[in-house]
C-alpha positions in Angstrom: -14.9 -27.1 19.7 -12.1 -24.5 19.8 -10.3 -24.2 23.2 -6.7 -23.6 22.3 -5.9 -20.3 20.6 -2.5 -19.1 19.4 -2.1 -15.3 18.7 0.9 -14.2 16.7 2.1 -10.6 17.5 2.4 -8.7 20.8 1.1 -5.3 20.0 -2.0 -3.4 20.9 -4.2 -5.8 18.9 -2.5 -9.1 19.8 -2.0 -8.4 23.5 -5.5 -7.0 24.1 -7.0 -10.0 22.2 -4.9 -12.4 24.3 -6.1 -10.9 27.5 -9.7 -10.8 26.3 -9.8 -14.4 25.1 -7.7 -15.9 28.0 -10.6 -15.2 30.3 -12.3 -18.3 28.9 -9.8 -20.0 26.5 -6.3 -21.2 26.7 -4.2 -18.7 24.8 -0.6 -18.8 23.7 0.8 -15.5 22.4 3.9 -15.6 20.2 6.4 -12.9 19.4 10.1 -12.7 18.5 10.7 -10.0 21.1 11.9 -11.9 24.2 11.6 -8.8 26.4 7.8 -8.7 25.7 7.5 -12.4 26.4 9.2 -12.2 29.7 7.0 -9.3 30.8 3.8 -11.1 29.9 4.9 -14.3 31.6 5.6 -12.1 34.7 2.1 -10.5 34.4 3.5 -7.2 33.2 2.0 -5.4 30.2 4.6 -4.4 27.6 2.3 -1.7 26.3 0.6 1.3 27.9 -2.9 0.2 28.8 -4.1 0.4 32.4 -6.9 -2.1 31.9 -4.6 -4.7 30.4 -2.3 -4.4 33.4 -5.2 -4.7 35.8 -6.4 -7.9 34.1 -2.9 -9.4 34.1 -2.4 -8.6 37.8 -5.8 -9.4 39.2 -7.6 -11.9 36.8 -7.0 -15.6 36.6 -6.1 -15.6 32.9 -5.1 -18.7 30.9 -2.3 -17.0 28.9 1.3 -17.9 28.2 3.9 -16.2 25.9 6.4 -18.0 23.7 9.1 -17.1 21.2 8.9 -20.4 19.2 6.4 -20.1 16.4 6.4 -23.7 15.4 5.7 -24.8 19.0 3.1 -22.1 19.4 1.0 -23.3 16.4 1.4 -27.0 17.0 -1.5 -27.5 19.4 -3.6 -24.5 18.2 -7.2 -25.0 17.2 -7.4 -21.3 16.0 -4.5 -19.1 14.9 -4.9 -15.4 15.1 -2.5 -13.1 13.3 -2.1 -9.6 14.7 1.0 -8.5 12.8 2.1 -5.1 11.5 1.3 -4.0 8.0 2.9 -0.7 7.3 2.1 1.1 4.1 4.7 0.7 1.4 4.9 3.9 -0.7 6.9 2.2 -3.4 4.2 -0.5 -4.0 1.3 1.8 -3.0 -0.1 -0.8 -0.7 0.3 -2.4 2.7 3.4 -4.5 3.2 1.8 -7.9 4.0 5.1 -9.8 3.8 5.2 -10.7 7.5 1.7 -12.1 7.3 2.5 -14.1 4.2 5.7 -15.5 5.8 3.8 -16.7 8.9 1.0 -18.2 6.9 3.6 -20.1 4.8 5.1 -21.5 8.0 1.6 -22.6 9.2 0.9 -24.1 5.8 4.1 -26.2 5.9 3.1 -27.6 9.3 0.6 -30.4 9.9 -1.9 -28.1 11.6 -4.9 -27.3 9.5 -6.4 -25.0 12.1 -8.3 -21.9 10.7 -6.3 -18.7 10.5 -8.0 -15.5 11.5 -6.3 -12.3 10.3 -6.7 -9.2 12.6 -4.0 -7.1 10.8 -5.4 -4.5 8.4 -4.9 -5.6 4.8 -5.8 -4.5 1.3 -9.3 -5.4 0.0 -9.0 -8.8 -1.7 -5.8 -9.9 0.1 -7.3 -12.7 2.3 -9.0 -14.5 -0.6 -5.8 -14.3 -2.7 -4.0 -16.0 0.3 -6.8 -18.5 0.6 -6.1 -19.8 -2.9 -2.5 -20.6 -2.0 -2.8 -22.5 1.3 -4.5 -25.5 2.9 -5.8 -23.7 6.0 -9.0 -21.8 5.9 -8.2 -18.0 6.3 -10.7 -15.5 7.5 -10.4 -11.8 8.0 -11.9 -10.1 11.0 -11.3 -6.4 11.6 -10.5 -4.8 14.9 -11.6 -1.3 15.9 -9.4 -0.3 18.8 -8.1 2.9 20.3 -4.5 3.1 21.6 -4.5 3.0 25.3 -8.1 1.7 25.3 -7.5 -1.6 23.4 -8.8 -4.0 26.0 -11.7 -1.8 26.9 -12.8 -1.6 23.3 -12.4 -5.4 22.9 -14.6 -5.9 26.0 -17.2 -3.4 24.8 -17.2 -3.8 21.0 -19.5 -1.7 18.8 -19.8 -4.7 16.5 -18.1 -8.0 15.6 -17.4 -8.7 12.0 -16.2 -12.0 10.6 -15.3 -12.7 7.0 -17.2 -16.0 6.9 -21.0 -16.4 6.8 -21.0 -20.2 7.5 -20.7 -22.4 10.5 -17.0 -21.5 11.1 -17.8 -17.8 11.0 -20.6 -18.3 13.6 -18.2 -20.2 15.9 -15.5 -17.5 15.7 -18.1 -14.8 16.4 -19.3 -16.7 19.4 -15.8 -17.1 20.8 -15.4 -13.3 20.8 -18.9 -12.6 22.0 -18.6 -14.9 24.9 -15.7 -12.8 26.3 -17.3 -9.4 25.9 -19.4 -7.3 28.4 -22.0 -5.6 26.2 -24.6 -6.3 23.6 -23.4 -5.8 20.1 -24.3 -6.7 16.5 -22.5 -9.5 14.7 -22.0 -9.3 11.0 -21.0 -12.5 9.0 -19.9 -11.3 5.6 -17.4 -12.2 2.9 -13.7 -11.6 3.5 -13.6 -8.8 0.9 -16.6 -7.1 2.6 -14.9 -7.4 6.0 -11.7 -5.9 4.6 -13.8 -3.1 3.1 -15.6 -2.4 6.3 -12.3 -1.8 8.1 -10.9 0.6 5.6 -14.1 2.5 5.0 -14.7 2.9 8.7 -11.3 4.4 9.4 -11.4 6.5 6.3 -14.8 7.9 7.4 -13.3 8.8 10.8 -10.3 10.4 9.1 -12.7 12.4 6.9 -14.6 13.6 10.0 -11.3 14.7 11.6 -10.3 16.5 8.4 -13.7 18.2 8.2 -13.5 19.8 11.6 -9.9 20.6 11.1 -10.8 22.5 7.9 -13.6 24.2 9.8 -11.0 25.3 12.3 -8.7 26.5 9.6 -11.5 28.7 8.1 -12.3 30.2 11.5 -8.7 31.0 12.3 -8.2 32.6 8.9 -11.4 34.7 9.2 -11.0 35.5 13.0 -14.1 33.5 14.0 -14.6 31.5 17.2 -14.0 27.9 16.2 -15.7 26.6 19.3 -18.9 28.6 18.7 -19.1 27.3 15.1 -18.4 23.7 16.1 -20.9 23.8 19.0 -23.6 25.2 16.6 -22.8 22.6 13.9 -22.6 19.7 16.3 -25.9 20.4 18.0 -27.6 19.0 15.0 -28.4 15.4 16.0 -27.7 14.2 12.5 -24.1 15.4 12.9 -23.5 14.7 16.6 -21.3 16.2 19.3 -18.4 13.8 19.0 -15.1 13.4 17.2 -15.1 17.1 16.5 -12.1 18.4 18.5 -9.6 20.1 16.2 -6.1 18.8 16.0 -2.9 19.4 14.0 -4.1 16.6 11.6 -5.1 13.0 11.9 -2.2 10.7 12.6 -1.4 7.6 14.6 -1.0 4.1 13.4 -4.3 3.4 11.6 -6.0 6.4 10.0 -3.2 7.7 7.7 -2.2 4.3 6.3 -5.8 2.9 6.1 -7.0 6.0 4.2 -4.1 5.8 1.7 -4.7 2.0 1.3 -8.4 2.6 0.5 -7.5 5.2 -2.0 -5.1 2.7 -3.6 -7.9 0.1 -3.7 -10.1 2.4 -5.8 -7.7 2.1 -8.7 -10.0 2.9 -11.7 -13.1 3.3 -9.6 -14.3 7.0 -9.7 -13.8 8.8 -6.4 -13.2 12.3 -5.1 -13.8 12.2 -1.3 -11.1 9.6 -0.4 -8.4 11.4 -2.2 -9.5 14.8 -0.8 -9.3 13.4 2.7 -5.7 12.4 2.2 -4.8 15.8 0.6 -6.7 17.7 3.3 -4.6 16.3 6.1 -1.4 17.4 4.4 -2.9 20.9 3.8 -3.9 21.1 7.5 -0.4 20.2 8.8 1.1 22.8 6.4 -1.4 25.4 7.7 -0.6 24.7 11.3 3.2 24.9 10.7 2.8 28.2 8.9 0.7 29.6 11.8 3.5 28.7 14.2 6.2 30.2 12.0 4.2 33.4 11.6 4.4 34.0 15.4 8.2 34.2 14.9 9.1 32.4 18.1 12.7 32.3 19.3 12.5 28.8 20.6 9.6 26.3 20.0 9.0 23.6 22.6 7.0 20.6 21.3 5.1 19.0 24.2 4.7 15.3 23.5 4.8 13.5 20.2 2.0 11.0 21.0 -1.3 11.7 19.3 -3.4 11.3 22.4 -3.5 10.8 26.1 -2.7 7.2 27.3 -0.9 6.3 24.1 2.8 5.2 24.0 3.0 5.4 20.2 4.0 8.4 18.1 4.3 6.7 14.7 2.9 8.9 12.0 2.0 11.6 14.5 1.0 14.8 12.8 3.4 16.8 14.9 6.4 15.1 13.2 5.8 17.0 9.9 5.3 20.2 11.8 8.7 19.6 13.5 10.2 19.1 10.0 8.8 22.4 8.8 10.2 24.2 11.9 13.6 22.7 11.2 13.5 23.7 7.6 12.8 27.3 8.7 15.7 27.1 11.1 13.5 27.7 14.2 15.2 26.3 17.3 13.1 23.4 18.6 13.0 21.5 21.8 11.1 18.3 22.5 9.5 17.0 25.7 8.6 13.4 25.3 9.2 11.0 28.2 9.1 8.0 25.8 12.3 9.1 24.2 15.5 8.0 26.0 17.9 9.6 23.6 19.1 13.2 23.9 18.3 14.1 20.2 15.2 13.4 18.1 15.1 14.6 14.5 18.2 16.6 15.3 16.4 18.5 18.1 17.3 18.5 21.7 15.1 16.3 24.0 14.5 17.9 27.4 13.8 15.4 30.1 12.7 17.8 32.8 9.3 19.4 32.3 10.1 22.5 34.2 13.3 23.1 32.3 11.4 22.5 29.1 8.8 25.1 30.0 11.4 27.6 31.0 13.5 27.3 27.8 10.5 27.3 25.4 9.4 30.7 24.0 6.3 29.1 22.5 5.0 25.6 23.4 3.2 23.6 20.7 0.8 20.9 22.0 -1.5 18.8 19.8 -3.3 17.9 23.0 -3.3 20.0 26.1 -2.4 18.7 29.6 -2.4 19.9 33.2 1.5 20.0 32.9 1.0 23.2 30.9 -1.6 25.0 33.1 1.0 27.4 34.6 2.3 28.4 31.1 -0.9 28.3 29.1 -0.4 31.8 27.9 2.4 30.7 25.7 0.9 27.4 24.5 -0.2 27.0 20.8 -2.8 24.3 20.5 -6.1 23.6 18.7 -7.3 21.3 21.4 -10.5 23.3 22.2 -12.3 20.6 24.2 -9.4 19.1 26.1 -10.2 15.6 25.0 -8.9 13.1 22.5 
């Protein structure tokens, strides 16, 4: 019977899982960042997620945070790894070194508790790691939106565990016991669970790329993008969702997961996966050229984050557009409350929204906001539905 759970990594995944599971289980969350640990132990969320903060404030959660990994894993009956795996272009694969280092520390301890990997990894990674260590390692993908991580954990579309035996059933039950909705449970192999994660995110990336290319065509041929999307999406087989044009898919998951899946194909024939990656680059170049064609005196970039409620702008599509503006020597200002510095990518960061709007000849916004209502006439956006 599993009661004590250790979670390694305080990010969107690790923190939301800790809050979810600490409703019923004793959870210790570990990270090297002492500031995050202090915040959690004082019931303050270190990431932007209103529901997480509400649970920390108002729920009787059994959660503590610690900076000592050895101490954190000592009493654990299940160890969950929620660690970053950024894509390494030099090796054409996720950098899994942090996971491997932590697993090595666990393996050197006396604790034989099963290890559950929630980080996104290449297909085949978990089984290769299993062959090297004493602890049983299982992969279980997460499907979370930034800013909605706890909500998505409480209301999962499905729970997938890379073990179709008794241990897999026990882990699935642990997660199911803390959720608030009916959902399917899939007990599969580790390789299949890893593939489910990468193919799911690549499909979403492909859908974003499809509607972005639709928008590109409509802009190029002077058609109403919204009229075309509404007509296309009215087909129930296609659906009226995830169809709002953007400057390109970005964020922490879709770009790297799509490239990783492409890398996993190796000698396997494919066209769609590679085209999805290429399409996103083409879209960002198209948007940048559209902005440049307007010949603005000063471009103001409103927010770097990909969507409302997020405090992350890693791999945001707007970053490459800023690079293109800089290369064309177009003066660029940035309004991003998350940035404390006065410069970002050698562009001035304006802290006051009114000053930003006044100084910007053209305002570029991946997602529109009520901040811009009074200057909408000079806003360049492809956000047609005002939603993420």
